[in-house]
C-alpha positions in Angstrom: 19.9 3.1 -21.6 19.6 5.4 -18.6 19.7 3.2 -15.5 20.3 5.3 -12.4 21.5 4.7 -8.9 19.5 5.3 -5.7 20.9 8.9 -5.3 20.0 9.9 -8.8 16.6 8.3 -8.5 15.8 10.3 -5.4 16.8 13.5 -7.3 14.5 12.6 -10.1 11.6 12.0 -7.7 12.2 15.4 -6.1 11.5 17.0 -9.5 8.1 15.2 -9.8 4.9 16.5 -8.4 3.1 13.4 -7.4 4.8 10.1 -6.4 3.6 7.0 -4.7 5.5 5.5 -1.8 5.8 2.3 -3.9 8.1 4.2 -6.2 10.3 5.5 -3.4 13.9 4.3 -3.3 13.3 2.9 0.2 10.6 0.6 -1.2 13.0 -0.6 -3.9 15.7 -1.4 -1.2 13.1 -3.3 0.8 12.0 -5.5 -2.1 15.7 -6.1 -3.1 16.3 -7.4 0.4 13.5 -10.0 0.1 13.9 -11.7 -3.3 13.4 -9.0 -5.9 15.9 -7.2 -8.1 15.4 -3.4 -8.3 16.2 -1.4 -11.5 15.6 2.3 -11.7 15.2 3.9 -15.2 14.9 7.5 -16.2 14.5 8.7 -19.7 13.6 12.3 -20.7 11.3 13.2 -17.9 9.8 9.7 -17.3 11.1 7.2 -14.8 10.2 3.9 -13.1 11.5 1.7 -10.3 11.1 -1.8 -11.9 11.0 -4.9 -9.8 12.2 -8.2 -11.2 11.4 -11.6 -9.7 12.5 -15.0 -11.0 9.6 -17.3 -11.6 11.3 -20.1 -13.5 15.0 -20.8 -13.9 16.3 -18.1 -16.3 12.8 -16.5 -16.6 11.7 -13.5 -14.6 8.6 -11.4 -14.1 8.8 -7.6 -14.2 6.6 -5.3 -12.2 6.1 -1.5 -11.8 4.0 -0.7 -8.8 2.2 2.7 -9.0 4.2 4.0 -11.9 5.7 5.1 -14.2 6.5 8.6 -12.8 6.5 11.6 -15.1 5.5 12.6 -18.5 5.0 9.2 -20.3 7.7 9.8 -22.9 7.6 7.1 -25.7 11.4 6.7 -25.6 11.1 5.6 -22.0 9.0 2.6 -23.0 11.4 1.6 -25.7 14.2 1.4 -23.1 11.9 -0.3 -20.6 11.3 -3.0 -23.2 15.1 -3.5 -23.7 15.7 -3.9 -19.9 12.9 -6.4 -19.6 14.2 -8.4 -22.4 17.7 -8.3 -21.0 16.4 -9.6 -17.7 14.5 -12.4 -19.5 11.1 -11.1 -18.3 8.3 -13.0 -20.0 5.9 -10.2 -19.2 5.8 -6.8 -17.5 2.9 -5.8 -15.2 2.3 -2.1 -14.7 -0.1 -0.8 -12.0 -0.5 2.9 -12.7 -0.7 5.5 -9.9 -4.1 6.7 -11.1 -7.8 6.1 -10.3 -10.2 4.3 -12.5 -11.5 6.5 -15.3 -8.5 8.7 -15.4 -6.6 9.0 -18.6 -3.3 9.2 -16.6 -3.4 5.4 -16.2 -3.7 4.6 -19.9 -0.7 3.0 -21.6 -0.7 2.6 -25.3 2.7 1.1 -25.9 1.6 -2.5 -26.6 0.0 -3.0 -23.2 -3.3 -4.8 -22.5 -5.6 -4.2 -19.5 -6.0 -7.1 -17.1 -8.2 -7.7 -14.1 -5.9 -9.4 -11.7 -3.8 -7.0 -9.6 -1.0 -7.3 -7.1 -1.9 -4.3 -5.0 -5.5 -4.0 -3.9 -7.7 -2.3 -6.5 -10.2 -0.7 -4.2 -9.6 1.3 -1.2 -11.0 4.0 1.2 -9.3 7.4 1.1 -9.8 9.9 3.8 -9.6 13.6 3.1 -7.5 15.3 5.7 -8.3 18.9 4.7 -9.9 20.8 7.5 -9.9 20.5 11.3 -10.1 17.4 13.5 -13.7 18.3 14.2 -14.4 18.3 10.5 -12.8 14.9 10.1 -14.9 13.5 13.0 -18.1 15.0 11.5 -17.5 13.0 8.3 -17.2 9.7 10.2 -20.0 7.3 11.0 -21.6 8.0 14.4 -20.5 4.5 15.7 -16.9 5.2 14.7 -16.9 8.5 16.6 -18.4 6.7 19.5 -15.8 4.0 19.5 -12.9 6.4 19.3 -14.2 8.2 22.4 -15.1 5.0 24.1 -11.6 3.6 23.8 -10.1 6.7 25.3 -12.7 6.8 28.1 -12.0 3.2 29.0 -8.3 3.9 29.5 -6.7 2.7 26.2 -3.4 4.5 25.6 -1.8 4.9 22.2 2.0 5.5 22.0 4.7 5.6 19.3 7.5 3.1 19.5 10.4 1.6 17.7 9.7 -1.9 19.2 8.9 -3.8 16.0 8.9 -7.1 18.0 5.6 -6.1 19.7 4.1 -5.4 16.3 5.3 -8.7 14.9 3.9 -10.8 17.8 0.5 -9.1 17.5 0.7 -9.7 13.7 1.3 -13.4 14.3 -1.9 -13.6 16.4 -3.8 -11.7 13.8 -2.7 -14.0 11.0 -3.6 -17.1 13.0 -7.0 -15.7 13.9 -8.0 -14.3 10.5 -6.1 -17.0 8.5 -3.9 -14.9 6.2 -0.1 -14.9 5.7 2.0 -12.4 7.5 5.5 -11.2 6.8 8.4 -12.1 9.1 9.8 -10.0 11.9 12.8 -9.4 9.7 10.6 -7.9 7.0 8.7 -5.6 9.4 12.0 -4.6 11.0 13.5 -3.7 7.6 10.4 -1.7 6.7 10.7 0.3 9.9 14.5 0.8 9.6 14.2 2.1 6.1 11.2 4.5 6.5 11.2 5.7 10.1 14.5 7.6 10.1 13.3 9.8 7.2 10.0 10.5 9.1 8.0 8.5 6.6 6.8 5.8 8.9 5.5 5.5 12.4 4.6 2.5 14.6 1.7 3.0 17.0 0.7 0.6 19.8 -2.5 0.7 21.8 -2.2 -0.6 25.3 -4.4 -1.1 28.3 -2.9 -1.3 31.8 0.5 -1.8 30.2 -0.5 -4.7 27.9 -0.3 -4.1 24.1 -3.7 -4.8 22.5 -3.1 -3.7 18.9 -0.6 -2.0 16.7 -0.4 -0.3 13.3 2.4 0.8 11.0 1.5 3.9 9.0 3.4 5.7 6.3 3.6 9.3 5.1 5.1 10.2 1.7 4.8 13.2 -0.5 1.5 14.4 0.9 -0.2 11.0 1.1 -0.5 8.6 4.1 -0.8 4.9 3.8 -2.2 2.3 6.3 -0.4 -0.8 5.1 0.0 -3.0 8.2 -2.3 -3.5 11.2 -2.3 -6.2 13.9 -4.4 -6.9 17.0 -4.4 -9.4 19.8 -7.3 -11.5 21.1 -7.7 -9.8 24.5 -9.9 -6.8 25.5 -11.2 -6.2 21.9 -14.3 -4.6 23.5 -12.1 -1.6 24.4 -11.9 -0.7 20.7 -8.1 -0.2 20.5 -8.1 -0.2 16.7 -10.3 2.9 16.6 -8.0 4.7 19.0 -5.0 3.7 16.8 -6.5 4.9 13.6 -7.4 8.2 15.1 -3.9 8.9 16.3 -2.4 7.7 13.0 -4.7 10.1 11.1 -3.7 12.9 13.3 0.0 12.1 12.9 -0.4 11.9 9.1 -1.9 15.4 9.0 1.1 16.6 11.1 3.4 15.2 8.5 1.7 17.4 5.8 -0.5 14.7 4.3 -3.8 15.7 2.8 -5.0 12.1 2.0 -5.0 9.0 4.2 -5.2 5.8 2.1 -6.7 2.9 4.2 -5.4 0.4 1.5 -7.5 -2.5 0.6 -11.2 -3.5 0.8 -13.3 -6.0 -1.2 -13.2 -5.2 -4.9 -16.9 -4.6 -5.3 -19.1 -1.7 -6.4 -20.1 0.6 -3.6 -23.7 -0.4 -3.6 -22.6 -4.1 -3.2 -20.3 -3.0 -0.4 -23.0 -1.1 1.4 -25.5 -3.8 0.9 -23.4 -6.7 2.2 -20.9 -5.3 4.7 -23.1 -6.2 7.7 -23.6 -9.8 6.7 -20.3 -10.9 5.0 -17.4 -12.2 7.2 -15.2 -13.7 4.5 -12.1 -12.1 2.9 -11.7 -8.4 3.4 -15.4 -7.8 4.3 -14.7 -7.3 8.1 -11.9 -4.9 7.1 -14.4 -2.8 5.0 -16.9 -2.8 7.8 -14.2 -1.2 10.0 -12.7 1.2 7.4 -16.0 2.5 6.1 -16.7 4.2 9.4 -13.9 6.8 9.1 -15.7 8.9 6.5 -13.5 8.3 3.5 -14.3 7.8 -0.2 -14.3 4.5 -1.9 -12.0 4.6 -4.9 -10.7 2.0 -7.4 -7.3 2.1 -9.0 -6.8 2.2 -12.7 -6.6 -1.2 -14.4 -3.3 -3.2 -14.2 -1.7 -3.5 -17.7 0.5 -6.2 -19.0 3.0 -6.3 -21.8 3.8 -9.8 -22.9 7.3 -10.7 -24.2 6.9 -14.5 -24.2 3.3 -15.6 -24.9 4.1 -19.3 -24.1 5.4 -18.7 -20.6 2.6 -16.1 -20.1 -0.1 -18.7 -20.8 1.6 -21.2 -18.5 1.9 -18.7 -15.7 -1.7 -17.7 -15.8 -2.9 -21.3 -15.8 -0.6 -22.0 -12.8 -2.0 -19.1 -10.8 -5.7 -19.4 -11.8 
């Protein structure tokens, strides 16, 4: 069984063409700090960073986010099964790093497709090929207007290492929009892991010295990711979120990224999204209304797939979460 350490995992990733940030060693360290156990497995050109979480005493859940990486060697899956059984996993969930309709996301080693996912299935991906003027030309007219308006009204965007500012704004956002936010310790750990390697930047938009909004953006192996965004309740008419996204997109391109993943919109067909975005205010609908303006393409990830090791606990678990 070829379990590898963090150094060897990084060497393996360097040999691979396309890797999601959720398979980076830094992501594994992050999750290990907050309740998960991280195991890295490499077998004959195929590898995965597997996350284990205890659900019941002596029973765990296994999860591979945006993997496996590599050729899909059958021997890898045999060793993966052994590790999962050793860790008393009652099932393994794999969310492939592939888009819906791609054969790359198909697993035939005893897996079954499921609908429920951990990461958001549908997203908006912006193409960063070309010039800034070309990016702007692909945006909605109102989005271009709001980017320029924000600058004209005196909103300033700067890069910072002050995660406390971000966390305070996130607390306001979570209270206003009624969703759970991570702790300051979590965001600080994220920044400390990814920023020193140049894979993360924190942007703050301010007006007259007061922070109005902030975003934490990631760049990894040619792809950028907008995972975390926060905004206060004051001066929202100055459109600070538009100024932030524009500067983050420019930064991502400077890091060599050709795609900017805005990460998470309602999981509906595009005709439904376009037909209802102006009237829906629940869930991720306001998020889609904002993200659609940046000229990206709506994409859906390949189906999550489960392998069940203990059908009894699997049934109980799904009744519990449904």
